SELO-168741 format. One record per residue (C-alpha): x, y, z; residue in one letter; chain; residue number from 1. Coordinates in steps of 0.05 Angstrom, whole numbers, plus 32768, in hexadecimal, padded with zeros to 4 digits. Example, Ala and Ser with C-alpha at 12.3 -4.5 7.8 and 13.67 -1.06 7.14 Angstrom:
[[80F6,7FA6,809C],'a','A',1]
[[8111,7FEB,808F],'s','A',2]
! end
This chain:
[[7F89,819C,7FDA],'m','A',1]
[[7F90,81E0,7FFA],'k','A',2]
[[7FC2,81F9,802D],'n','A',3]
[[7FD4,822D,8060],'k','A',4]
[[7FFA,823D,809F],'f','A',5]
[[8006,81FD,80C5],'l','A',6]
[[8039,81E2,80F6],'f','A',7]
[[8071,81AF,80F4],'l','A',8]
[[807C,818B,8136],'g','A',9]
[[80AE,8157,814F],'i','A',10]
[[808A,811A,816A],'a','A',11]
[[8066,80DC,8151],'t','A',12]
[[804C,80E0,8109],'a','A',13]
[[8005,80FA,8106],'l','A',14]
[[7FE8,811D,80CA],'f','A',15]
[[7FA8,8141,80B9],'i','A',16]
[[7FA8,8156,806F],'a','A',17]
[[7F72,8168,803E],'c','A',18]
[[7F54,8153,7FFD],'e','A',19]
[[7F14,817A,7FF7],'s','A',20]
[[7F0D,81C4,7FE8],'d','A',21]
[[7EF2,81D2,802E],'d','A',22]
[[7F33,81BF,804E],'t','A',23]
[[7F46,81BB,8096],'s','A',24]
[[7F89,81CC,80B6],'d','A',25]
[[7FC0,8198,80B1],'i','A',26]
[[7FEF,8185,80E8],'v','A',27]
[[802C,8158,80DF],'i','A',28]
[[8053,8140,811B],'n','A',29]
[[8091,8118,810C],'d','A',30]
[[80D6,812D,80FA],'n','A',31]
[[8108,8101,811F],'s','A',32]
[[8143,80E8,80F6],'v','A',33]
[[814F,809D,80ED],'t','A',34]
[[8184,8086,80BB],'n','A',35]
[[819E,8044,80CF],'n','A',36]
[[81B3,8000,80B4],'t','A',37]
[[81C9,7FF4,806D],'t','A',38]
[[81B3,7FB9,8043],'n','A',39]
[[81D8,7FA8,8003],'t','A',40]
[[81B3,7F8E,7FC7],'g','A',41]
[[8172,7FAD,7FB0],'g','A',42]
[[8136,7F83,7F9D],'s','A',43]
[[80F4,7F89,7F7A],'d','A',44]
[[80D5,7F6B,7FB8],'e','A',45]
[[80C0,7F95,7FF5],'p','A',46]
[[80FB,7FA9,801F],'t','A',47]
[[810C,7F86,8060],'t','A',48]
[[811B,7F9E,80A7],'d','A',49]
[[8164,7FA5,8091],'d','A',50]
[[8155,7FE1,8063],'a','A',51]
[[816E,8027,8072],'v','A',52]
[[8136,804E,8092],'s','A',53]
[[812A,8093,8075],'l','A',54]
[[8105,80C3,80A3],'s','A',55]
[[810F,8107,80C2],'g','A',56]
[[8131,814A,80B3],'v','A',57]
[[8170,8144,8088],'y','A',58]
[[81A1,817E,808F],'t','A',59]
[[81D7,8160,8061],'e','A',60]
[[81D4,8143,801B],'d','A',61]
[[81B5,80FE,8016],'l','A',62]
[[81CF,80D3,7FDD],'i','A',63]
[[81AE,8090,7FD7],'l','A',64]
[[81D8,8053,7FC6],'d','A',65]
[[81BB,8029,7F8D],'p','A',66]
[[81D4,7FE9,7FB0],'d','A',67]
[[81AD,7FF9,7FF0],'t','A',68]
[[8164,7FF0,8001],'d','A',69]
[[8142,802D,801F],'y','A',70]
[[8100,8032,8043],'l','A',71]
[[80DB,8073,804F],'i','A',72]
[[80BF,806B,8095],'t','A',73]
[[80A9,80B2,80A3],'g','A',74]
[[80AD,80F9,8088],'p','A',75]
[[80EF,8104,8063],'v','A',76]
[[80FD,814F,8065],'l','A',77]
[[8138,816A,803D],'m','A',78]
[[8150,81AC,805B],'s','A',79]
[[8164,81EA,8035],'s','A',80]
[[81A9,81E1,8015],'g','A',81]
[[81A4,8196,8011],'t','A',82]
[[819A,8167,7FD6],'t','A',83]
[[8179,8122,7FD4],'l','A',84]
[[8197,80F9,7F9C],'t','A',85]
[[8175,80BA,7F82],'v','A',86]
[[819B,8092,7F4D],'p','A',87]
[[817A,807C,7F0C],'a','A',88]
[[8159,8038,7F0E],'g','A',89]
[[814F,8039,7F59],'m','A',90]
[[810F,8026,7F7E],'t','A',91]
[[8102,8048,7FC0],'v','A',92]
[[80CA,802C,7FEB],'r','A',93]
[[809F,804A,8021],'a','A',94]
[[807E,8028,805C],'e','A',95]
[[8033,8022,804E],'p','A',96]
[[8022,8052,8087],'v','A',97]
[[7FFA,8084,805E],'g','A',98]
[[8009,80CD,806C],'v','A',99]
[[803F,80BA,809E],'n','A',100]
[[8073,80AF,8066],'a','A',101]
[[8085,80E1,8030],'y','A',102]
[[80C0,8109,8012],'i','A',103]
[[80C2,8155,8017],'a','A',104]
[[80F5,8180,7FF3],'i','A',105]
[[80F3,81C1,801B],'q','A',106]
[[8102,8207,8000],'q','A',107]
[[814B,820B,7FED],'g','A',108]
[[8153,81BF,7FE9],'a','A',109]
[[8156,8195,7FAA],'r','A',110]
[[8146,814F,7F93],'i','A',111]
[[816E,812F,7F5B],'i','A',112]
[[8145,80F3,7F44],'a','A',113]
[[815E,80EE,7EFC],'d','A',114]
[[814B,80AC,7EDD],'g','A',115]
[[8144,8095,7E95],'s','A',116]
[[810F,8071,7E6C],'s','A',117]
[[8136,8030,7E75],'n','A',118]
[[8147,803E,7EBF],'n','A',119]
[[810E,8065,7EDF],'p','A',120]
[[810E,8076,7F28],'i','A',121]
[[80D3,805A,7F4E],'v','A',122]
[[80B7,8071,7F91],'f','A',123]
[[8085,803E,7FA8],'t','A',124]
[[8063,801A,7FE2],'s','A',125]
[[8086,7FE4,800B],'n','A',126]
[[8045,7FBE,8014],'a','A',127]
[[8040,7F76,7FFD],'d','A',128]
[[8000,7F89,7FD9],'n','A',129]
[[8006,7FD4,7FCC],'p','A',130]
[[7FCA,8001,7FC3],'s','A',131]
[[7FBB,804A,7FBB],'s','A',132]
[[7FCA,8075,7FF7],'g','A',133]
[[7FFE,8047,8015],'d','A',134]
[[802D,8083,801F],'w','A',135]
[[8030,80CE,8015],'g','A',136]
[[8057,80E1,7FD7],'g','A',137]
[[8089,8117,7FC2],'i','A',138]
[[8083,8160,7FD7],'v','A',139]
[[80AC,8197,7FB5],'l','A',140]
[[80AF,81DC,7FD6],'c','A',141]
[[80CD,8216,7FAF],'g','A',142]
[[80D5,8261,7FB0],'r','A',143]
[[80AE,8273,7F71],'a','A',144]
[[8073,82A3,7F74],'p','A',145]
[[802E,8290,7F8F],'i','A',146]
[[7FF0,82BB,7F90],'n','A',147]
[[7FDE,82AB,7FD8],'s','A',148]
[[8013,82DE,7FED],'t','A',149]
[[801C,8326,7FD4],'p','A',150]
[[8038,832A,7F8D],'d','A',151]
[[8083,8336,7F8D],'g','A',152]
[[808C,8329,7FD7],'s','A',153]
[[80BA,82F8,7FFA],'d','A',154]
[[8080,82DF,8024],'d','A',155]
[[8074,8295,8027],'t','A',156]
[[8039,8268,8033],'a','A',157]
[[8039,8224,8056],'t','A',158]
[[8028,81E1,8039],'t','A',159]
[[7FF1,81B3,804E],'e','A',160]
[[8026,817D,8058],'v','A',161]
[[8049,8194,8096],'g','A',162]
[[8049,81E0,8096],'g','A',163]
[[8085,81E4,8066],'l','A',164]
[[8093,8228,8048],'s','A',165]
[[8089,8235,7FFE],'f','A',166]
[[8084,826F,7FCF],'g','A',167]
[[80AC,82AF,7FC5],'g','A',168]
[[80C3,82D9,7F89],'n','A',169]
[[80F7,82AD,7F67],'n','A',170]
[[80D4,8295,7F27],'a','A',171]
[[8112,826E,7F13],'a','A',172]
[[811A,8249,7F55],'d','A',173]
[[8138,8202,7F50],'d','A',174]
[[811C,81C8,7F79],'s','A',175]
[[8143,8194,7F51],'g','A',176]
[[8132,815E,7F1F],'i','A',177]
[[80FB,812A,7F1A],'l','A',178]
[[8106,8107,7ED8],'e','A',179]
[[80EF,80C1,7EC4],'y','A',180]
[[80D0,80B8,7F09],'v','A',181]
[[8094,808F,7F1D],'r','A',182]
[[806E,809B,7F5E],'v','A',183]
[[8041,8061,7F70],'e','A',184]
[[800A,8056,7FA4],'y','A',185]
[[8011,809B,7FC4],'a','A',186]
[[7FDD,80CA,7FE1],'g','A',187]
[[7FDA,80AB,8026],'g','A',188]
[[7F9B,80BB,804E],'a','A',189]
[[7F80,80BD,8095],'i','A',190]
[[7F39,80C4,807B],'d','A',191]
[[7F15,80DE,803D],'g','A',192]
[[7F2A,8126,804B],'n','A',193]
[[7F72,8118,8060],'a','A',194]
[[7F9D,8104,8025],'e','A',195]
[[7FDE,8117,8003],'l','A',196]
[[7FEE,811A,7FB8],'n','A',197]
[[801D,80F2,7F8D],'g','A',198]
[[8049,812F,7F7E],'v','A',199]
[[8039,8171,7FA1],'s','A',200]
[[805A,81AD,7F80],'i','A',201]
[[805B,81EB,7FAC],'y','A',202]
[[8076,822C,7F8F],'g','A',203]
[[80A7,8208,7F63],'v','A',204]
[[80D0,8230,7F30],'g','A',205]
[[80E7,8228,7EE9],'t','A',206]
[[812C,8211,7EFF],'g','A',207]
[[810C,81CF,7F13],'t','A',208]
[[8106,8194,7EE2],'t','A',209]
[[80C6,816A,7EE5],'i','A',210]
[[80C7,813F,7EA7],'d','A',211]
[[80B0,80F8,7E9A],'f','A',212]
[[808E,80ED,7EDD],'v','A',213]
[[8054,80BD,7EEB],'q','A',214]
[[8025,80B8,7F26],'v','A',215]
[[8005,8074,7F28],'f','A',216]
[[7FCB,805C,7F54],'e','A',217]
[[7FCA,8099,7F81],'g','A',218]
[[7F95,80A5,7FB6],'s','A',219]
[[7F91,80F1,7FAD],'d','A',220]
[[7FA7,811F,7F75],'d','A',221]
[[7FDE,8109,7F44],'g','A',222]
[[8003,814C,7F3C],'f','A',223]
[[7FED,818A,7F62],'e','A',224]
[[800C,81CE,7F52],'f','A',225]
[[8007,8203,7F89],'f','A',226]
[[801D,8241,7F64],'g','A',227]
[[8062,8244,7F46],'g','A',228]
[[807E,8248,7F00],'t','A',229]
[[809A,8203,7EF2],'v','A',230]
[[8095,81E6,7EAC],'n','A',231]
[[8083,819C,7EB2],'a','A',232]
[[807F,816B,7E78],'s','A',233]
[[8071,8123,7E68],'h','A',234]
[[8043,8117,7EA3],'l','A',235]
[[801B,80D7,7EAB],'v','A',236]
[[7FE3,80CB,7EDE],'v','A',237]
[[7FC2,8087,7EDF],'v','A',238]
[[7F8A,8076,7F0F],'n','A',239]
[[7F8D,80B2,7F3D],'s','A',240]
[[7F52,80AF,7F6D],'e','A',241]
[[7F4A,80FB,7F71],'d','A',242]
[[7F5F,812E,7F3C],'d','A',243]
[[7F98,811A,7F0D],'s','A',244]
[[7FB2,8161,7F03],'i','A',245]
[[7FA1,8199,7F33],'d','A',246]
[[7FB8,81E2,7F36],'w','A',247]
[[7FAB,821D,7F63],'t','A',248]
[[7FCD,825A,7F83],'e','A',249]
[[7FE1,827C,7F42],'g','A',250]
[[8005,8244,7F1C],'f','A',251]
[[8021,8263,7EDC],'v','A',252]
[[8050,822D,7EC2],'g','A',253]
[[8044,81FD,7E89],'s','A',254]
[[802E,81B5,7E82],'l','A',255]
[[8043,8192,7E42],'t','A',256]
[[8032,814B,7E2D],'d','A',257]
[[8001,8132,7E61],'v','A',258]
[[7FDF,80EE,7E61],'y','A',259]
[[7FA7,80E0,7E93],'i','A',260]
[[7F83,809D,7E9A],'q','A',261]
[[7F4A,8093,7ECB],'h','A',262]
[[7F3B,8053,7EF1],'g','A',263]
[[7EFC,8040,7F17],'d','A',264]
[[7F06,8073,7F4E],'s','A',265]
[[7F17,80BB,7F39],'h','A',266]
[[7F03,8104,7F38],'d','A',267]
[[7F17,8136,7F02],'k','A',268]
[[7F4F,812F,7ED0],'a','A',269]
[[7F60,8179,7EDB],'f','A',270]
[[7F46,81A4,7F14],'e','A',271]
[[7F5F,81EB,7F0C],'c','A',272]
[[7F58,8225,7F3D],'d','A',273]
[[7F6F,826C,7F30],'g','A',274]
[[7F80,8275,7F7A],'y','A',275]
[[7F77,8253,7FBD],'n','A',276]
[[7F2E,8261,7FCF],'t','A',277]
[[7F3B,8248,8016],'d','A',278]
[[7F6B,8282,801F],'f','A',279]
[[7F6E,82BF,7FF1],'s','A',280]
[[7F8B,82DC,7FB1],'n','A',281]
[[7FBC,830D,7FD0],'e','A',282]
[[7FE7,830C,7F92],'g','A',283]
[[7FAE,8327,7F69],'g','A',284]
[[7FB8,82F8,7F2D],'y','A',285]
[[7F9E,82B4,7F19],'f','A',286]
[[7FBB,8272,7F03],'s','A',287]
[[7FCA,8275,7EB9],'a','A',288]
[[7FF2,823A,7EA0],'p','A',289]
[[7FFA,8221,7E59],'t','A',290]
[[7FE6,81D8,7E4E],'v','A',291]
[[7FFB,81B6,7E0E],'t','A',292]
[[7FF2,816F,7DF2],'n','A',293]
[[7FC1,814D,7E21],'v','A',294]
[[7F9D,810B,7E1D],'t','A',295]
[[7F67,80FB,7E51],'i','A',296]
[[7F48,80B5,7E52],'v','A',297]
[[7F0A,80AB,7E7D],'g','A',298]
[[7EF1,8066,7E8D],'d','A',299]
[[7EAD,8074,7E6E],'g','A',300]
[[7E85,806C,7EAE],'t','A',301]
[[7E52,809C,7ECC],'a','A',302]
[[7E89,80B5,7EFB],'d','A',303]
[[7EAC,80D7,7EC0],'d','A',304]
[[7E81,8115,7EC5],'d','A',305]
[[7EB6,814C,7EBB],'e','A',306]
[[7EFA,8146,7E9B],'a','A',307]
[[7F15,818D,7EA8],'i','A',308]
[[7EF9,81BD,7EDC],'r','A',309]
[[7F10,8205,7ED7],'l','A',310]
[[7EFC,8232,7F11],'r','A',311]
[[7F0E,826A,7F42],'a','A',312]
[[7F24,8299,7F0B],'g','A',313]
[[7F57,826B,7EEC],'t','A',314]
[[7F72,827E,7EA9],'q','A',315]
[[7F9D,8256,7E78],'g','A',316]
[[7FA3,823A,7E33],'v','A',317]
[[7F96,81F1,7E21],'f','A',318]
[[7FB1,81DC,7DDD],'t','A',319]
[[7FAD,8198,7DB9],'n','A',320]
[[7F80,8171,7DE8],'v','A',321]
[[7F5B,812E,7DE0],'v','A',322]
[[7F24,811D,7E12],'i','A',323]
[[7F05,80D7,7E11],'n','A',324]
[[7EC7,80BD,7E35],'n','A',325]
[[7EA9,80F5,7E5E],'y','A',326]
[[7E66,8114,7E6A],'d','A',327]
[[7E84,815A,7E6E],'e','A',328]
[[7EC8,816C,7E50],'a','A',329]
[[7ED2,81B3,7E6B],'f','A',330]
[[7EAB,81CE,7EA7],'d','A',331]
[[7EB7,8218,7EB6],'l','A',332]
[[7EA3,822F,7EFC],'d','A',333]
[[7EA6,8274,7F1B],'g','A',334]
[[7E80,82B4,7F28],'d','A',335]
[[7E82,82FE,7F17],'m','A',336]
[[7EA6,830F,7F58],'g','A',337]
[[7EE7,82F2,7F72],'d','A',338]
[[7EE5,82B5,7F44],'n','A',339]
[[7EE0,82D3,7EFE],'p','A',340]
[[7EEF,8296,7ED5],'t','A',341]
[[7EC0,82AE,7E9E],'g','A',342]
[[7EE3,82F1,7E9A],'q','A',343]
[[7F22,82CC,7E86],'g','A',344]
[[7EFA,82B0,7E4B],'v','A',345]
[[7EE2,82F5,7E35],'l','A',346]
[[7F29,8311,7E3C],'d','A',347]
[[7F46,82D7,7E13],'n','A',348]
[[7F6F,82C0,7E4F],'l','A',349]
[[7F4D,827D,7E54],'l','A',350]
[[7F45,8255,7E14],'n','A',351]
[[7F49,8210,7DF6],'i','A',352]
[[7F68,8205,7DB1],'v','A',353]
[[7F66,81C4,7D88],'d','A',354]
[[7F3F,8192,7DB0],'v','A',355]
[[7F1F,8150,7D9D],'t','A',356]
[[7EE4,8133,7DC3],'f','A',357]
[[7ED8,80E8,7DC0],'n','A',358]
[[7E9A,80CD,7DE2],'n','A',359]
[[7E8D,8110,7E05],'v','A',360]
[[7E46,8128,7E12],'t','A',361]
[[7E52,8172,7E22],'t','A',362]
[[7E90,8196,7E09],'n','A',363]
[[7E89,81D3,7E36],'l','A',364]
[[7E5F,81E6,7E72],'k','A',365]
[[7E5D,822F,7E88],'n','A',366]
[[7E4F,823B,7ED2],'d','A',367]
[[7E76,827C,7ED7],'t','A',368]
[[7E3F,82B0,7ED7],'g','A',369]
[[7E5C,82CF,7E97],'f','A',370]
[[7E3B,82C7,7E54],'v','A',371]
[[7E63,82A9,7E1B],'f','A',372]
[[7E5C,8272,7DE7],'d','A',373]
[[7E84,8232,7DE0],'e','A',374]
[[7EA8,8250,7DA4],'t','A',375]
[[7EC1,8289,7DD1],'d','A',376]
[[7EE9,8255,7DF8],'v','A',377]
[[7EF7,821B,7DC9],'i','A',378]
[[7F13,821C,7D82],'s','A',379]
[[7F2C,81E5,7D54],'g','A',380]
[[7EFB,81AF,7D6B],'v','A',381]
[[7F12,816D,7D4C],'g','A',382]
[[7F5A,8184,7D43],'n','A',383]
[[7F77,816A,7D84],'g','A',384]
[[7FA7,812F,7D80],'t','A',385]
[[7FBC,812D,7DCA],'g','A',386]
[[7FFE,8110,7DE0],'t','A',387]
[[8024,80D4,7DC5],'d','A',388]
[[802D,80B0,7E08],'v','A',389]
[[803A,806E,7DE4],'a','A',390]
[[807B,808C,7DCC],'s','A',391]
[[8096,80B7,7E04],'w','A',392]
[[8078,808C,7E3C],'g','A',393]
[[8097,804B,7E24],'a','A',394]
[[80C3,8024,7E54],'g','A',395]
[[80B8,804B,7E95],'w','A',396]
[[806D,8052,7E9F],'t','A',397]
[[803C,801D,7EB8],'v','A',398]
[[7FF1,8012,7EB2],'g','A',399]
[[7FE4,8036,7E70],'i','A',400]
[[7FAD,8017,7E47],'n','A',401]
! end
């Protein structure tokens, strides 16, 4: 889940990524280009050996043909100045080789995956019997600010997925469009500490559209925001095996209309860090997004211990939230030093407005070192209505109860 200063080689694909907070370095070695044979006539079945293989560094625009089958066989890296265009209604499959297959939109590149509710775009596994972690996922790298570099600088950090640069000082940076898109069976892993996310969002700016996007049956996080300013909406995460929504490195965008549904294997619905504790807060500020219209559905088992964990000094405002079937709804962690999550409460920079708890044992747990009451954080208990996923999620999502 964290990042920093890695290397991108050119050889056979070999990844070491990270899921836990005590992360190790990541090395990715594969960037040869293979674009070969065409195959007319798409299918709902797994693609065959005739499909066009997508892998390597692309230095020109890549426009997919809706009448052609495509198979992601390795890292697909879109270079600065290029655009990957995926037509509405198209299904793009990836070989079930875990972290050895993914799509990365590098700084200065764009993706145009603009579907519709009747014709969503699906990125999925090519396995006969797909399962979580079959492939990597989608990685977006922008030039928006991050707090792991000095505030206002052009300095960049590097991703945990191949040492790709991200960050900068362009809050309005544009990495393209993900709209009516479903990402299935992503989060490929080498072991329990080496996984990718469904959609990884690194330093992405407000010029980017992320709207009506689902991550389904992922092995790691659903959406992870590494800094940036992007405003994302209509997000669905179903059966993510780690956190459904994760942020760190000074994310200050907004999340509007979010539906999260846990399966048997999962971690938090939200895990929220003010900065990357594996690196530093060079920017001197904390994550502080606005989160509006959220429904979280636990599966009611003992594993549903915490719905939303807020830590490492994160700030933010949660408004209109429904939380179902949890032991703890909000768990605030931190200290009185570098991780002053509780100070954000006292300064009215971290608060929760209009929330409804259904089958929840503890509304708020305070492990910050600061003294405050539940009413200092939460107001409008019982007033939350959440999000109407049955309406806006109709026709393009899967797996919603």
